[in-house]
N, C-alpha and C positions, 0 to 999 in steps of 0.2 A: 156200477150204478152212477149215473150222472144226473144231477138235478140243480136248479138255479140257487144262487146264493141270495142272501138278504139284499145285497146291492142290486142284483138284477131285478128283484121284485119291486124294490123302491123306485128304481129307474123306470120300470114299466108303469108303476102307479103315478109317477110324476107326469107322464104324458097323457093321462086321462083327461084333464081339463082341455088341453090342446085338441085332443081327438073329438071331444064333444063340441068344441067351438067350430072346428072345421065342418063337422056334420051338420051343424045348425046354419052356418053361413053359406055353404055350398051343398045343398041337399042332393043335387044331381050327381055330384061326384063324392058321394059318401064314402066310397071305397078308399079315397085318399086319406081318410082319417085312420085307416089301419096301418099306415106307413110306420108310425112310431112303435107300436107293439110288435109288428113284424120285424122291424129292424133290431129291437132288443132281443127277440127270440132267435134271430139269425146269429147275432153276435154271441149269444149264450151257447148255441150249438157249435159255433166255430171255436169258442173258448174251451168247450168240453172235448173237442176232437184234437186240439193241439196239445203237444207235450206228452208226458207219460200217461199211459192208459191204466185203468184200474187193474187189468190183468197182468201188468208188468211188475207188480209189487210182490215181494216175498218178505216174510217176517216170522220170527219165533221168539219165545220167551224162555229165558234161563232163570231158574229159581232153585233154592235149596230143596232137597228131597224131603226134609222133615224139619220141624221147628217145635217150640213149646207154646202152649196156649198163653196168650197175653204178650208174646214177644212180637217184635216188628222185624221183618226180613226184607231184604232188597231184591226184587225181581228185576232182571235186565231185559229190556225189549230191544231187539236188534232188527233193523229194517234195511232192506236193499231195494232200490227203485231204479228200474232201467229207463232209458230214454231221457228226454229233457225233464229232469227232476226239479221240483220246486225247492225253495230255500228251507221250508219247514212244512210239517204236516201235523194233523191232530189225530189222537188215538184214544180209544177207550177199551177197557178190559171187562169181561164178565167173570166175576170171581165167586159168586154165590154168597150164601149167608154165613159161611164160616170165616170169611176174610173181609176186612174193611180196607178200602183204598185211601180213605181220607175225605176231606170236604169236597174236593174237586175231582169229578170222575173223568172230565175231558181234559187231556194234557197235550202239550205241544212238544214236538220233537224236531230238533234242528238237523238238517241234512247237509252233508258235505260231499259233493259229487255223487249224489244219489244214495249215500249210505249214512246211517246214524244209529245211535244207541241212547237209550234213556233208562234211568233207574227209577223204578216204581216201588215206593215203600208199601208193604202189605202187612197189616196187623191181624194176627190170628186171634179171633174172639171166641171160638168154640173148638172143642176137640173133634177129630174125625179126619176124613180125607178130603181136602179142599182141591177143587179142580178149576183151572183157568181154561174155560171151554171155548170162548170166542174172543176175537180181536177185531175191532172196527178201526179202519184207517181212512182218512179223507184229507184232501188237500184242494186248494183253489187253483183254477186255471190262471194263465198269465194275465188275463184281463180282469180277473176277480169276479166274473159273472157266473161261473159254474163250479159246483162241488163235484169232485171225483171220489167215490167211496168204494171200499172193498171190505168185505167181511171174510175173515179167515177162521177156520176151525183149528183149535189147538188141543194138545193132549198133555198139558202140564199138570202134574199132581203134586201136592204138598201134604205130607202126613203131619197132622197137628197132634202132638203127644201131650200128656200131662206135663206140667211145669216142674222140671227137676233142677232148675237153676239154683234154688236154695240149697240143694244137696251139694252141688259143685262149688258154690260160692261160700256157703257158711257151714256146710256139713262138718268139715274137720274142726273148725273153730268151736262149734256147739258141742261136738263130741269131746273135745279136750276139756271144755269147761264143765261138762256134766259127767265125765267118765268116772266110774267107780273104782278104776284101777289106776295105779301109778304108771310111770314111764318104764319101770324095770319089771322084768318078769318075776312075779311072786304070787303067792296065794293071797287073795284079798280077804281080809278078816274083818269082822266087826260090822259089816253092812248087810249080812244075810241072815238066814234062819237055819242053815245046815250046821249042826254041831261039829266042831273041828277038834278042840282040845280043852283040857282042864288046866288052867294056869293059875299061878299065885296072883292074888288080887294086888293091883298096883294103883297108885293115885292117878285119877283121871278116867278110870274105867267105869262103866255103867254099873251102879250098885244093884240094879235089877238082875244083872247076870250072876250075882253071887250064888253059889251052890252051898246052902247052909248045911246040908247033911254031910257033904265032903269036907267042909270047913271044920265041922265038929270032930270029924274023924282024924284030921291032920293037925288039929289045934292051931290052924292058921286059916286066914281067909283065902278061899279059892273061888275062882269065877269061871264060868263057861265062856269059851271063845268060839265064835261062829265064823263061817266063811260065806262069801257071797253066793247066794243061790242062783243057779243058771237054768236055762231052758224053761223059763216062764212062758206061758202062752199068751200072746197079745193078739186079739182079734179086732180088726178094724171093720166096723159095720157102717156102711155109707148109705145114707138115704138119698136116692136119686129120683125122688118123686117130683111132682109138679112145683112145689114151693121151692125146691132147691135149684130150679132153673131161673130164678129171679136174679137179674144182674145187679152187681155191686161194683161201682167204679169201673165199669166196662167189662167185667168178667162175671160169670154166674157164680152163685154160692157153691155150686158143685165143684167147679174148677178150683175155687179157693181152698176148699177143704181137702180135695184130692192132693193138691200140692203140699199142704201141711201134713197129710197122712203119709206121703212118700218120704218126707224128711224125717218124721218120727219113726217110720219103719226102718229107715237106714240106720238111725241111732240104735234102735232096738236090736237089729241084726248084729251091729258092732258090739253090743253088750251081751251077745250070746243068747238072746232070747229067740223064741220061735214066733213067727208072724203068719197070720192068714188074713184074707180079705173076703168080706161079705158085702154085696151090694143088693139093694132091694128097692122096690116101689110098692106096687100092689101085691107083688109076690117076689120071692128071691130070684135074682137075676144072675149073680155070680157068687159061687161058694167054693173057695179054693181050699186046698189042704195047707197044713202048717209047713213052713219052710224055715230054714236056719242057715247061718253063715252069710257074710256080706256078698258072696257070689250069687245068692238067690235074689238080689235086689232087682236085677233085670227082669226076672220073671214077674215080680210084683208090678213093675212098671208096665209090662205088657198087659197084665190083667187090669190095671187101672185105666189103660187106654181104651179098654172095651166097655167101661162104664158109660152108658148112653144117657142122653137127656130124655126124660119121660114127662108125659102130660097127665099121668094117672096119679090118683091120690095114694098116699102111703098107707099100707096096712101093717101097723106095728105088731099087732097080735100074731098074725101069720108069720111075718118075717122073723121076729125075735124068738118066738117059740120054736121055729124051725132051726134057728141058730143054736138055741140052748140044747136042743135034742142032739146036735152033732158034737157037742163038747162033753168029753168024758172026765175032765178034771177041772179044778178051779182055774179060771182064766180072767184076764183083764180085757174087758170089752170096751172099746172106744167107739161111742155112737155119735156120728155126725148127722145132725138133723136140723129141721126148722119147722116151726108151727106158727099159725096165725089165728087159729080158732080153738076154743076150749074143748070142743068135741074131740078133735084129733089129739089134743094134748091129754085128754082123759084116757084115751086108749094107750097112748105112749106111757103114761104114768103107771097104768095097770101092768103093762108088759115089763116096765122097769122094776116094779115091785117083785115080780117073779124072778127076775134075773139076779137082783141083789141078794137073794136068799142063798145063793151058792157062789156067785161070781162077783168080781170087782167091776163096777160100772162107772165109766167116765163119759159124761155127756158133753159134747162140744157144739156150741151154737155161736153164730155170728151176731154181733150187735146190729140192731135195726137202726142204722144211722139216719135214715130218711125220716123215720118217726121222731127220733130225738131232735132232728133239725126243725121239724114242724112244731114240736112242743116248745123248743127254745126260742123260736122267732117271735118277735112282738107282733100281735095281730093288728091289722089295719082296717079290715072290713069284717062284716058279720060272717062271711064265708071262712075267713081265717080263724075266727073264734070256734066255729063248728069243727074245722079240721083239727085245731089244737085239742078240743075236748075229746074228739074221737081218738087222736093219737095218744092222749093221756090214758084213756080207757084200755087201749090195746097194750100199752106198755105195762099198765098195772096188772092185766091178765097174764102177761108174759112173766112178770116178776113172781106172781102167785104160783105159776107152774114150776118155775125154776126152784123156788123155795120148797115146794112140795117134793121135788126130786131130791133135794138135799136132805129133807127130813126122812125120806125113805132109805137113805144110806148111799145114794149115788153122789159122785163128785161131779161138779159142774164147772165148765170153763165157758164164759161168755166174753168174747174178745172182738177187737176191731179186726177188719179183714186183712190189714197189713201186718198184724202182730200175732195172728192165730198160730202160725208155725212155731214161733219161739215159745208162746205160752203153752202149747201142747207138749213140746219136748220137755219143758221145765216141769209141767205137771206129771208127765210120765216118770221122769227121774225121781221126783219127790216121792211119789207113791212107791216106787221101787226101794228107795232108801228107807222109807218108813216100814218096810216089810209087810205091806198090806196084801201082797200077793200070796 
């Protein structure tokens, strides 16, 4: 495609007064007034025909095959232009909604003897398979009057997976800090509920472990010693409804909690517990079986990658009752969710009340930093006052719901988006140490 540049249009427009003046002064030779625009048109056509043609350009994009959501990867654009190539050209990529290129979509590429390469940073903002479908290239002719443009179809795909960078970067450190075992191979005692042995009571032992009947028989204080219980069932229930698709600091709530879930699942597998994943919106979407050992983490990662963004409202009654029906023994259920109205919160509280009768429930929500910022800002206008009052009411309703969940017996973690992973791991280990499972 060849079309005029801004320079050509402005040059043609600059000759309009002269054209009108000639037509007025010499009406009989009005056709002479067309000399200026015709000359600009001819020069533009000559500029478009000289040098490299649009059909002589070849290009392709090299990008990583996969990345984590929230990460920025560098894609490399390689261009080769035959003929009399210009010094530089302009390009644009079509990447879709899963990837952001940055503020400037039109970038320049320097050419040396018709060849050049440019690094394009791409930020993954949603999970899925992102495709770079089209590439547009254009460059000016030697006179600067004509653009030469070529559109190329590409087949570059980038699989955007859940963010497991916390597992690689901080997993070992968090596991060592929260591990229930020492560095030596031994039977871990004192932190579980499985009876191991009856030993003579020593200073520093828990007095609640004293077996008074055996102590009376031996005329000495004896205490029960326990070993760490393993194979606890940890079920991660992820709400993927409409409200979880709300973005926080560039990533959705769903992506934030999935990353925290994977880190906690890795620690749980390391601590010899069994883990399963349950995702739901208006109905259950993913219901996996229980897996154990650290080698099963890749399977959990693949399942987490299948959790899709939904625009449907969450049905807590259906989803959580279906989950409870599948569990045959007491389990720890970690529920990741978000609510903005009291109606949906009421359904969630009723479903939670049924779960806590048999299971240990841990509810994880992200703090609404936007509402807190509105409430904390000094109002300047009447609209600011209205927004502050509305934000205060929403935060008050939120606090009432979380307090009600705590009164029902559920444990609640309300965390900032960048600390939810650490808070969740710490909460899981604390509940395990307190033998609440």
